[in-house]
One Martini backbone bead per residue (centre of mass of N, CA, C, O) as a GRO file, in nm:
protein
  364
    1UNK     BB    1   2.908   1.293  -1.502
    2UNK     BB    2   2.669   1.448  -1.623
    3UNK     BB    3   2.652   1.284  -1.888
    4UNK     BB    4   2.607   1.006  -1.763
    5UNK     BB    5   2.351   1.083  -1.609
    6UNK     BB    6   2.191   1.167  -1.855
    7UNK     BB    7   2.197   0.893  -1.996
    8UNK     BB    8   2.076   0.716  -1.771
    9UNK     BB    9   1.814   0.879  -1.750
   10UNK     BB   10   1.724   0.834  -2.041
   11UNK     BB   11   1.710   0.524  -2.027
   12UNK     BB   12   1.511   0.500  -1.787
   13UNK     BB   13   1.287   0.682  -1.968
   14UNK     BB   14   1.308   0.593  -2.280
   15UNK     BB   15   1.525   0.827  -2.367
   16UNK     BB   16   1.778   0.872  -2.634
   17UNK     BB   17   1.849   1.165  -2.592
   18UNK     BB   18   2.188   1.221  -2.723
   19UNK     BB   19   2.397   1.424  -2.819
   20UNK     BB   20   2.701   1.452  -2.967
   21UNK     BB   21   2.831   1.641  -2.759
   22UNK     BB   22   2.786   1.456  -2.514
   23UNK     BB   23   2.939   1.214  -2.620
   24UNK     BB   24   3.214   1.343  -2.649
   25UNK     BB   25   3.238   1.437  -2.354
   26UNK     BB   26   3.229   1.156  -2.228
   27UNK     BB   27   3.481   1.042  -2.363
   28UNK     BB   28   3.690   1.255  -2.282
   29UNK     BB   29   3.654   1.230  -1.974
   30UNK     BB   30   3.724   0.932  -1.957
   31UNK     BB   31   4.011   0.949  -2.077
   32UNK     BB   32   4.120   1.156  -1.874
   33UNK     BB   33   4.090   0.973  -1.626
   34UNK     BB   34   4.277   0.749  -1.725
   35UNK     BB   35   4.528   0.933  -1.742
   36UNK     BB   36   4.534   1.003  -1.443
   37UNK     BB   37   4.585   0.713  -1.349
   38UNK     BB   38   4.849   0.677  -1.505
   39UNK     BB   39   5.002   0.905  -1.368
   40UNK     BB   40   5.003   0.773  -1.089
   41UNK     BB   41   5.147   0.517  -1.168
   42UNK     BB   42   5.409   0.650  -1.284
   43UNK     BB   43   5.477   0.789  -1.021
   44UNK     BB   44   5.520   0.528  -0.853
   45UNK     BB   45   5.746   0.432  -1.081
   46UNK     BB   46   5.917   0.682  -1.184
   47UNK     BB   47   5.799   0.770  -1.480
   48UNK     BB   48   5.842   1.083  -1.577
   49UNK     BB   49   5.762   1.118  -1.875
   50UNK     BB   50   5.468   0.994  -1.826
   51UNK     BB   51   5.375   1.194  -1.619
   52UNK     BB   52   5.392   1.443  -1.801
   53UNK     BB   53   5.224   1.343  -2.034
   54UNK     BB   54   4.954   1.293  -1.875
   55UNK     BB   55   4.922   1.578  -1.767
   56UNK     BB   56   4.904   1.716  -2.044
   57UNK     BB   57   4.668   1.546  -2.165
   58UNK     BB   58   4.449   1.635  -1.971
   59UNK     BB   59   4.457   1.926  -2.087
   60UNK     BB   60   4.413   1.860  -2.387
   61UNK     BB   61   4.124   1.747  -2.352
   62UNK     BB   62   4.004   2.026  -2.293
   63UNK     BB   63   4.060   2.123  -2.580
   64UNK     BB   64   3.866   1.923  -2.717
   65UNK     BB   65   3.611   2.049  -2.599
   66UNK     BB   66   3.638   2.313  -2.753
   67UNK     BB   67   3.622   2.189  -3.033
   68UNK     BB   68   3.337   2.077  -3.001
   69UNK     BB   69   3.197   2.355  -2.944
   70UNK     BB   70   3.311   2.439  -3.251
   71UNK     BB   71   3.248   2.178  -3.447
   72UNK     BB   72   3.526   1.966  -3.425
   73UNK     BB   73   3.480   1.649  -3.401
   74UNK     BB   74   3.652   1.499  -3.614
   75UNK     BB   75   3.923   1.613  -3.522
   76UNK     BB   76   3.909   1.507  -3.233
   77UNK     BB   77   3.903   1.203  -3.303
   78UNK     BB   78   4.172   1.197  -3.454
   79UNK     BB   79   4.344   1.295  -3.210
   80UNK     BB   80   4.268   1.070  -3.015
   81UNK     BB   81   4.378   0.835  -3.182
   82UNK     BB   82   4.668   0.942  -3.186
   83UNK     BB   83   4.710   0.953  -2.879
   84UNK     BB   84   4.667   0.655  -2.813
   85UNK     BB   85   4.903   0.559  -2.981
   86UNK     BB   86   5.123   0.727  -2.842
   87UNK     BB   87   5.084   0.614  -2.558
   88UNK     BB   88   5.136   0.319  -2.624
   89UNK     BB   89   5.421   0.351  -2.740
   90UNK     BB   90   5.555   0.488  -2.493
   91UNK     BB   91   5.488   0.267  -2.286
   92UNK     BB   92   5.651   0.045  -2.431
   93UNK     BB   93   5.928   0.191  -2.432
   94UNK     BB   94   5.939   0.221  -2.111
   95UNK     BB   95   5.776  -0.075  -1.995
   96UNK     BB   96   5.641  -0.247  -2.210
   97UNK     BB   97   5.426  -0.491  -2.345
   98UNK     BB   98   5.328  -0.651  -2.077
   99UNK     BB   99   5.123  -0.409  -1.982
  100UNK     BB  100   4.896  -0.352  -2.224
  101UNK     BB  101   4.858  -0.066  -2.390
  102UNK     BB  102   4.770  -0.177  -2.677
  103UNK     BB  103   4.466  -0.236  -2.612
  104UNK     BB  104   4.344   0.055  -2.680
  105UNK     BB  105   4.335   0.010  -2.988
  106UNK     BB  106   4.101  -0.187  -2.978
  107UNK     BB  107   3.901   0.004  -2.840
  108UNK     BB  108   3.905   0.224  -3.069
  109UNK     BB  109   3.753   0.060  -3.276
  110UNK     BB  110   3.481   0.071  -3.128
  111UNK     BB  111   3.452   0.375  -3.083
  112UNK     BB  112   3.471   0.459  -3.388
  113UNK     BB  113   3.234   0.292  -3.481
  114UNK     BB  114   3.026   0.430  -3.307
  115UNK     BB  115   3.069   0.715  -3.413
  116UNK     BB  116   3.024   0.662  -3.728
  117UNK     BB  117   2.729   0.524  -3.687
  118UNK     BB  118   2.578   0.749  -3.469
  119UNK     BB  119   2.685   1.019  -3.579
  120UNK     BB  120   2.600   1.299  -3.762
  121UNK     BB  121   2.892   1.394  -3.860
  122UNK     BB  122   2.907   1.094  -4.026
  123UNK     BB  123   2.713   1.145  -4.237
  124UNK     BB  124   2.825   0.999  -4.533
  125UNK     BB  125   3.112   0.874  -4.369
  126UNK     BB  126   3.177   0.550  -4.357
  127UNK     BB  127   3.485   0.544  -4.433
  128UNK     BB  128   3.592   0.632  -4.155
  129UNK     BB  129   3.576   0.359  -4.015
  130UNK     BB  130   3.791   0.216  -4.185
  131UNK     BB  131   4.024   0.408  -4.121
  132UNK     BB  132   4.026   0.371  -3.811
  133UNK     BB  133   4.062   0.066  -3.803
  134UNK     BB  134   4.325   0.061  -3.966
  135UNK     BB  135   4.491   0.246  -3.784
  136UNK     BB  136   4.464   0.076  -3.517
  137UNK     BB  137   4.578  -0.185  -3.633
  138UNK     BB  138   4.856  -0.074  -3.708
  139UNK     BB  139   4.922   0.023  -3.422
  140UNK     BB  140   4.915  -0.254  -3.288
  141UNK     BB  141   5.137  -0.384  -3.461
  142UNK     BB  142   5.360  -0.179  -3.396
  143UNK     BB  143   5.364  -0.225  -3.090
  144UNK     BB  144   5.430  -0.525  -3.100
  145UNK     BB  145   5.701  -0.501  -3.250
  146UNK     BB  146   5.843  -0.306  -3.060
  147UNK     BB  147   5.806  -0.480  -2.798
  148UNK     BB  148   5.987  -0.728  -2.926
  149UNK     BB  149   6.260  -0.537  -3.027
  150UNK     BB  150   6.236  -0.324  -2.785
  151UNK     BB  151   6.367  -0.227  -2.507
  152UNK     BB  152   6.300  -0.103  -2.214
  153UNK     BB  153   6.383   0.162  -2.007
  154UNK     BB  154   6.199   0.046  -1.795
  155UNK     BB  155   6.152  -0.148  -1.492
  156UNK     BB  156   5.909  -0.379  -1.397
  157UNK     BB  157   5.751  -0.580  -1.221
  158UNK     BB  158   5.578  -0.863  -1.272
  159UNK     BB  159   5.333  -0.797  -1.098
  160UNK     BB  160   5.276  -0.516  -1.214
  161UNK     BB  161   5.245  -0.607  -1.507
  162UNK     BB  162   5.005  -0.799  -1.460
  163UNK     BB  163   4.812  -0.598  -1.336
  164UNK     BB  164   4.818  -0.398  -1.575
  165UNK     BB  165   4.725  -0.593  -1.791
  166UNK     BB  166   4.451  -0.658  -1.665
  167UNK     BB  167   4.347  -0.369  -1.642
  168UNK     BB  168   4.359  -0.291  -1.943
  169UNK     BB  169   4.182  -0.522  -2.060
  170UNK     BB  170   3.934  -0.468  -1.880
  171UNK     BB  171   3.888  -0.179  -1.971
  172UNK     BB  172   3.846  -0.247  -2.268
  173UNK     BB  173   3.611  -0.437  -2.233
  174UNK     BB  174   3.420  -0.231  -2.096
  175UNK     BB  175   3.431  -0.025  -2.322
  176UNK     BB  176   3.315  -0.206  -2.543
  177UNK     BB  177   3.056  -0.281  -2.399
  178UNK     BB  178   2.943   0.001  -2.362
  179UNK     BB  179   2.934   0.083  -2.674
  180UNK     BB  180   2.763  -0.156  -2.766
  181UNK     BB  181   2.517  -0.089  -2.593
  182UNK     BB  182   2.469   0.193  -2.703
  183UNK     BB  183   2.425   0.106  -2.995
  184UNK     BB  184   2.191  -0.082  -2.943
  185UNK     BB  185   2.001   0.126  -2.815
  186UNK     BB  186   1.997   0.327  -3.052
  187UNK     BB  187   1.896   0.136  -3.269
  188UNK     BB  188   1.637   0.055  -3.121
  189UNK     BB  189   1.523   0.339  -3.091
  190UNK     BB  190   1.515   0.408  -3.395
  191UNK     BB  191   1.332   0.175  -3.475
  192UNK     BB  192   1.095   0.255  -3.296
  193UNK     BB  193   1.058   0.536  -3.415
  194UNK     BB  194   1.010   0.441  -3.705
  195UNK     BB  195   0.764   0.267  -3.641
  196UNK     BB  196   0.591   0.495  -3.523
  197UNK     BB  197   0.595   0.672  -3.777
  198UNK     BB  198   0.469   0.462  -3.968
  199UNK     BB  199   0.209   0.430  -3.806
  200UNK     BB  200   0.126   0.725  -3.822
  201UNK     BB  201   0.115   0.739  -4.132
  202UNK     BB  202  -0.087   0.509  -4.166
  203UNK     BB  203  -0.310   0.644  -4.003
  204UNK     BB  204  -0.329   0.903  -4.178
  205UNK     BB  205  -0.395   0.750  -4.453
  206UNK     BB  206  -0.685   0.621  -4.314
  207UNK     BB  207  -0.774   0.908  -4.214
  208UNK     BB  208  -0.984   1.154  -4.124
  209UNK     BB  209  -0.893   1.455  -4.013
  210UNK     BB  210  -1.155   1.565  -3.885
  211UNK     BB  211  -1.323   1.293  -3.768
  212UNK     BB  212  -1.147   1.023  -3.726
  213UNK     BB  213  -1.220   0.854  -3.956
  214UNK     BB  214  -1.235   0.669  -4.199
  215UNK     BB  215  -1.157   0.658  -4.522
  216UNK     BB  216  -1.224   0.577  -4.843
  217UNK     BB  217  -0.970   0.416  -4.904
  218UNK     BB  218  -0.986   0.218  -4.666
  219UNK     BB  219  -1.281   0.113  -4.716
  220UNK     BB  220  -1.222  -0.030  -4.980
  221UNK     BB  221  -1.045  -0.251  -4.846
  222UNK     BB  222  -1.260  -0.343  -4.638
  223UNK     BB  223  -1.469  -0.436  -4.839
  224UNK     BB  224  -1.299  -0.672  -4.947
  225UNK     BB  225  -1.287  -0.830  -4.683
  226UNK     BB  226  -1.593  -0.877  -4.658
  227UNK     BB  227  -1.625  -1.025  -4.933
  228UNK     BB  228  -1.431  -1.255  -4.873
  229UNK     BB  229  -1.590  -1.363  -4.626
  230UNK     BB  230  -1.846  -1.425  -4.787
  231UNK     BB  231  -1.719  -1.630  -4.994
  232UNK     BB  232  -1.576  -1.823  -4.777
  233UNK     BB  233  -1.808  -1.813  -4.512
  234UNK     BB  234  -2.088  -1.658  -4.540
  235UNK     BB  235  -2.051  -1.362  -4.422
  236UNK     BB  236  -2.267  -1.139  -4.343
  237UNK     BB  237  -2.348  -0.806  -4.471
  238UNK     BB  238  -2.397  -0.452  -4.443
  239UNK     BB  239  -2.498  -0.147  -4.614
  240UNK     BB  240  -2.449   0.197  -4.509
  241UNK     BB  241  -2.589   0.522  -4.579
  242UNK     BB  242  -2.522   0.845  -4.443
  243UNK     BB  243  -2.710   1.162  -4.425
  244UNK     BB  244  -2.715   1.485  -4.364
  245UNK     BB  245  -2.964   1.695  -4.311
  246UNK     BB  246  -2.935   2.001  -4.433
  247UNK     BB  247  -2.623   2.088  -4.428
  248UNK     BB  248  -2.607   2.349  -4.596
  249UNK     BB  249  -2.763   2.523  -4.387
  250UNK     BB  250  -2.548   2.518  -4.173
  251UNK     BB  251  -2.329   2.665  -4.335
  252UNK     BB  252  -2.504   2.917  -4.411
  253UNK     BB  253  -2.592   2.998  -4.108
  254UNK     BB  254  -2.299   2.927  -3.930
  255UNK     BB  255  -2.078   2.801  -4.091
  256UNK     BB  256  -1.805   2.596  -4.147
  257UNK     BB  257  -1.714   2.555  -3.857
  258UNK     BB  258  -1.983   2.445  -3.761
  259UNK     BB  259  -1.994   2.214  -3.961
  260UNK     BB  260  -1.744   2.070  -3.848
  261UNK     BB  261  -1.860   2.024  -3.564
  262UNK     BB  262  -2.089   1.844  -3.659
  263UNK     BB  263  -1.920   1.622  -3.790
  264UNK     BB  264  -1.770   1.541  -3.531
  265UNK     BB  265  -2.022   1.473  -3.362
  266UNK     BB  266  -2.137   1.257  -3.552
  267UNK     BB  267  -1.890   1.071  -3.546
  268UNK     BB  268  -1.917   1.007  -3.244
  269UNK     BB  269  -2.198   0.872  -3.265
  270UNK     BB  270  -2.125   0.649  -3.457
  271UNK     BB  271  -1.912   0.508  -3.279
  272UNK     BB  272  -2.109   0.465  -3.034
  273UNK     BB  273  -2.330   0.286  -3.203
  274UNK     BB  274  -2.123   0.081  -3.264
  275UNK     BB  275  -1.966  -0.201  -3.307
  276UNK     BB  276  -1.663  -0.353  -3.316
  277UNK     BB  277  -1.735  -0.512  -3.600
  278UNK     BB  278  -1.778  -0.246  -3.715
  279UNK     BB  279  -1.773   0.008  -3.990
  280UNK     BB  280  -1.655   0.353  -4.041
  281UNK     BB  281  -1.690   0.631  -4.277
  282UNK     BB  282  -1.593   0.900  -4.468
  283UNK     BB  283  -1.717   0.933  -4.790
  284UNK     BB  284  -1.836   1.239  -4.817
  285UNK     BB  285  -1.872   1.506  -4.665
  286UNK     BB  286  -2.194   1.413  -4.519
  287UNK     BB  287  -2.102   1.119  -4.573
  288UNK     BB  288  -2.162   0.775  -4.457
  289UNK     BB  289  -2.002   0.456  -4.421
  290UNK     BB  290  -2.141   0.128  -4.334
  291UNK     BB  291  -2.029  -0.179  -4.184
  292UNK     BB  292  -2.241  -0.461  -4.112
  293UNK     BB  293  -2.265  -0.729  -3.918
  294UNK     BB  294  -2.518  -0.873  -4.098
  295UNK     BB  295  -2.827  -0.844  -4.161
  296UNK     BB  296  -3.098  -0.637  -4.221
  297UNK     BB  297  -3.199  -0.640  -3.929
  298UNK     BB  298  -2.936  -0.544  -3.803
  299UNK     BB  299  -2.908  -0.288  -3.974
  300UNK     BB  300  -3.169  -0.155  -3.877
  301UNK     BB  301  -3.094  -0.139  -3.580
  302UNK     BB  302  -2.836   0.029  -3.614
  303UNK     BB  303  -2.962   0.263  -3.778
  304UNK     BB  304  -3.165   0.350  -3.558
  305UNK     BB  305  -2.957   0.418  -3.344
  306UNK     BB  306  -2.823   0.641  -3.504
  307UNK     BB  307  -3.068   0.821  -3.562
  308UNK     BB  308  -3.137   0.878  -3.262
  309UNK     BB  309  -2.870   1.010  -3.178
  310UNK     BB  310  -2.876   1.243  -3.382
  311UNK     BB  311  -3.149   1.365  -3.295
  312UNK     BB  312  -3.029   1.426  -2.991
  313UNK     BB  313  -2.830   1.612  -3.103
  314UNK     BB  314  -2.617   1.885  -2.978
  315UNK     BB  315  -2.457   2.187  -3.100
  316UNK     BB  316  -2.215   2.411  -2.987
  317UNK     BB  317  -2.195   2.734  -3.174
  318UNK     BB  318  -2.156   3.057  -3.135
  319UNK     BB  319  -2.426   3.048  -2.940
  320UNK     BB  320  -2.538   2.793  -3.080
  321UNK     BB  321  -2.797   2.553  -3.144
  322UNK     BB  322  -2.741   2.249  -3.313
  323UNK     BB  323  -2.961   2.055  -3.523
  324UNK     BB  324  -2.982   1.717  -3.648
  325UNK     BB  325  -3.022   1.481  -3.911
  326UNK     BB  326  -3.059   1.134  -4.040
  327UNK     BB  327  -3.022   0.952  -4.337
  328UNK     BB  328  -3.072   0.598  -4.414
  329UNK     BB  329  -2.917   0.353  -4.634
  330UNK     BB  330  -2.964  -0.003  -4.718
  331UNK     BB  331  -2.797  -0.333  -4.759
  332UNK     BB  332  -2.782  -0.655  -4.830
  333UNK     BB  333  -2.590  -0.891  -4.916
  334UNK     BB  334  -2.502  -1.029  -5.243
  335UNK     BB  335  -2.401  -1.280  -5.401
  336UNK     BB  336  -2.191  -1.135  -5.664
  337UNK     BB  337  -2.171  -0.859  -5.563
  338UNK     BB  338  -2.040  -0.566  -5.576
  339UNK     BB  339  -1.947  -0.284  -5.425
  340UNK     BB  340  -2.084  -0.088  -5.621
  341UNK     BB  341  -2.364  -0.222  -5.612
  342UNK     BB  342  -2.414  -0.192  -5.304
  343UNK     BB  343  -2.389   0.115  -5.299
  344UNK     BB  344  -2.617   0.170  -5.494
  345UNK     BB  345  -2.843   0.045  -5.318
  346UNK     BB  346  -2.794   0.227  -5.070
  347UNK     BB  347  -2.842   0.493  -5.224
  348UNK     BB  348  -3.134   0.436  -5.304
  349UNK     BB  349  -3.236   0.414  -5.012
  350UNK     BB  350  -3.159   0.696  -4.928
  351UNK     BB  351  -3.338   0.852  -5.136
  352UNK     BB  352  -3.599   0.735  -5.036
  353UNK     BB  353  -3.580   0.864  -4.756
  354UNK     BB  354  -3.575   1.154  -4.856
  355UNK     BB  355  -3.855   1.140  -5.009
  356UNK     BB  356  -4.011   1.045  -4.726
  357UNK     BB  357  -3.870   1.288  -4.510
  358UNK     BB  358  -3.652   1.191  -4.352
  359UNK     BB  359  -3.530   1.067  -4.069
  360UNK     BB  360  -3.439   0.764  -4.173
  361UNK     BB  361  -3.463   0.403  -4.235
  362UNK     BB  362  -3.353   0.219  -4.531
  363UNK     BB  363  -3.400  -0.125  -4.628
  364UNK     BB  364  -3.328  -0.358  -4.905
   0.00000   0.00000   0.00000
C-alpha cells in the first residue's frame, strides 16, 4: 500500500518520479494479494491443492521482492510470468475453463508490455516485450485447449463459476486499465520533461550566461526578422550600440569580478529602460546592441532614457561604490541597407559620441 500511496501522491503533485524498484514492488504486492484472495476462495470450495499452492505462492512472492532488492528485476518478471501461467493451468485442471483463470495471461501481456517499455532495466531490450507477449499468448491458447479437452478434477456450481468468471475478467480489465493509464502518464510526463529540457537548452543557446540578455547569435536572427518586417510592411526600426565608458579601468581598478557585477547591473538597467517591443543583446565585451521599433526620434528618446539610467547607477562591490556611464550611437533603418551596414553606421555614431566626450547619445 505504501508504494501505491507514493505513486498516487506523486501523480497528485505532478511528479511522476517512481523508480523501477517501487514499480516492481507494487506489482508483486498486488499479485500476492490476488493470490491470497484466490486461496480463500479455494478454501471455501475445499480445493485443497490450490489452497496450498496459493499459500506457498504468497510466500514466494516475498522472495521475488528480495530478488528485486538484489537487482534481479528481469529474472523476477520472468518468474512471475511463469507463475501466472502455472496458476492458470492448475486452476483450469482443477475447476475448469469456465471459471476464467486463463484471463490473467491476457492481463500479463499488458503488464509485461508496460514493464519492458517503461522500466530502465529493459532499456535496449525491446525484444523482451515480444517474447513476453508471445509466451503469454501461447499460455492462453494452451489453457484454452486443455480446458476444452481435459475435464476438471473438482466441480463447482454454475453460479460460482459465473461469479468467478466475471470477477477474473473484471480484475484483468481493471489491471490492464491501470497499467495503460500508468504508461500514458509516464509517457506524457517524459514528453513534458523532454520539452522543458529542450526549451531550457534553447533558452541557454540564445542567452548570454552572465547578463541574461540575448547573445549575439540570437540577435543576428532577430535582426533578420526586423529587416523582413521593414521590407514587407515598411515597419521602421532603429539600431543602437551602447558601450560602457572606461570599462577597462573598472576591471583594472576593482577586478574582473567587480566588472562582471557592473555588466549585470547595466544589463538590468537596459531591460528596465526598454519597451516590450524593443530588443537588446550583449554584443560583445561591454558593448550592447539594441533594436528599437520606431524612427530616429524614438531611438534618441529611448537612448537618452538608457543613458540617464546608467549615469544614475551605482554598483556596490567589495566595499567600493562603482559608477559608470554609457555612450550610445544609433541609426534609423534605411530600406535596402543590410544588417552589417546598419551596424556600421551605428558604430560610427558611437565613436563620434566617444570623441565628443562620452556619456551621450548620437543618432545618425
